N, C-alpha and C positions, 0 to 999 in steps of 0.2 A: 504495499499500499504506499512505504514512505514515497519510491522512484514514483508512481503516480503523483503525488503530492509536489515533487521538485518539479515536475512537468506540469501543471498546473500554476506551480507559482513562477517558472521562467514563462510564460504564457502572457499570465497578469503583467509581469515588467515587462516584456518584448510589448504589447501593446500599451502601455503609457509611454513606452521610449515612441512610440510611434506617435503618438496622440501629441505628445510635447513637441514632437518634431513638428509636426503640421502646423500645431499652433504660430511656432516659432515661423515658419515659412509666412504663416499670415500676417503676424509682427512684421516681417520684414517687407512685404508688400505695403504696410502702411509707415512704411519708416519710422520703426520702432525698434530700433538696434539694440537695446537697454532691456526691454522683455521677451527681445525672442533671445539673448543672451541668457537670460535667467533660466528662460524654457529650453535651451539647450544646455547649462550645465547639470538643470537636473536630469535630462533625456541621456549624457552622458554616464554619470551613476547608473543608469540601469543599463547602458548597450554600448561598452567602452568603443568595441569594432567596429560602429557606422560610420560606414564615412560618406554619409551624407550629415549626419552631424557637424561633423566638423568642416564640409562643405558649408555647411550653413551659418555656423561658427566664423567663419573667415568672413563672408558675407556682410552677416551683423559687423563685425570688427572692421571691414572697409566702410560702412553704410558711418560707422561713428569717427572714420577718419584714424583709426589704430591700424597703420601698415604693416609694422613688425609685426604685432597679434594676428595681424589678418593673413601674414604670411604663414607662419608657424601653423594655423590651422589648417590651412589651404597644402602647407606639403602632409599633414597629417592625413589628409585626407586622401591625398595622392599617394603615401606612403600604406592606407589600409586596402587603397585600390588603384593601381599603377595603368588602368582603362578609361580611368574618371573624365571622360573628355570634356566636361562642365569645369571639373577641378582645376583640371591641364589649362585650360583657358583662363580662369579667377587667377590661376596663382602666376602665371604667364603676365595678366596684367596689373597683378600687384610689382611682381618685379621693373615691371615698365615704370612703373608709378615711384617706385624708388630709385631709377636710373640703371637698376641694371636690363640695358635692352638686351644683349647676347644672351643673358638668362631668362628672359621673356622668347627668345626667339628659339632657346632650348624647347621648353614647355609647349608652346603651339607646334612646334616638330613633333612632338610628340603627340599631340593631341591631332594634329594631322596625320600620324602611320596610327594612331586606334580608331580614327575616324576618319575616315578619309569622304565620306559624303556628308560633314558636318561644314555647312559655307561657315560658320564663322569663325572656326579652326583657321578653313584659310583667309577670312579676311583679318586676324590677327597677325598671322606670320606676315600677309603683305606689308602691314603695318609698321610690322618690325624690321622688316628687309629695309622696306622706305628710307626707316631713319636709319638704319647703318649704310646709305646710301646706293645699295642695293636693286636700283630702279627697275632695272629686266625681272628680276625675282619678285619684287612687287608687282607687277603689272601681271604677272601670270597668276599670283595666287589673288588676286583682285578678280580678274577673269575667271579665275575656278569657281571663287566664291559667286561670280555672278552666275555661273554654268548652272548651280546646288539651287540657288536662292535669287530666280531674274529677278527680283520687285526692289532686290536689297539695297535701300536707299546710299547708306552710306558707303559700299563697296561700290556701287556706282559712282559714286563723287572720288574718292579717292582713285580710282578706277581713271575717270580721268583728267584728274591732276595731275598723276602719272605717265601716263601719256604725255600729256602737253610739257611733263618735264623733263619726260627721254627724247622729246623732237629737241627741245630746248639744248640741250647734253649732244644731240646727234646720233643719240642710240635709233633712232625711232623713227624709219623715214619712212612706214605707210603712212596711209589717211591714221586721225583720230579714232574715225568710228573703225570699229574692226568688229564683227561680226562675231560673237563668241557663244550664242544658245540657237536655237531652233526660230524663234521669234525676234524682231529687232529688240536691240539697246537704244534707248535716248540717253543721251549725255548732254544736260545743259537744255531740252527741249526740242535737240534734232535728230531725229532718226539716223542711225548709222546703216 
């Protein structure tokens, strides 16, 4: 009878952790990072190996502006689940904000490796490449992001800016308007 009681107790703790995690997610949507962090601290007490808890904790610390703590939480999420693309992208964004563009690029590379159909991974990788002065790889990543998500406004905007920059540098001799998907892409209102 004791093993059954242990299983019931485990399920109750798991349900509490899930409930607290959902509550924390709601707090984050409402920009209430302190309330989210309180829920997540309790959730970690019930389920220390849940990468989603550490991911959300990282987002809460990011909302508070505590980037070193955000980094620590996101690193823990990635340690627990190395193929967690959202955590990899968030960690990359934090590293970017901390001034570590190469570290950010590595996290974006990892996100692309584990989720090649994730447009945000390609977009963020393109941003890091552009910041490092690698315009052609940035263009390739923006193009891939748009091929995966044609209505991705930020990717479209940065794609256009990178094409202009490439032309200014003499890297790109083709037209600025390069079809990258089955339907036309519009840059600043002109169909390509």
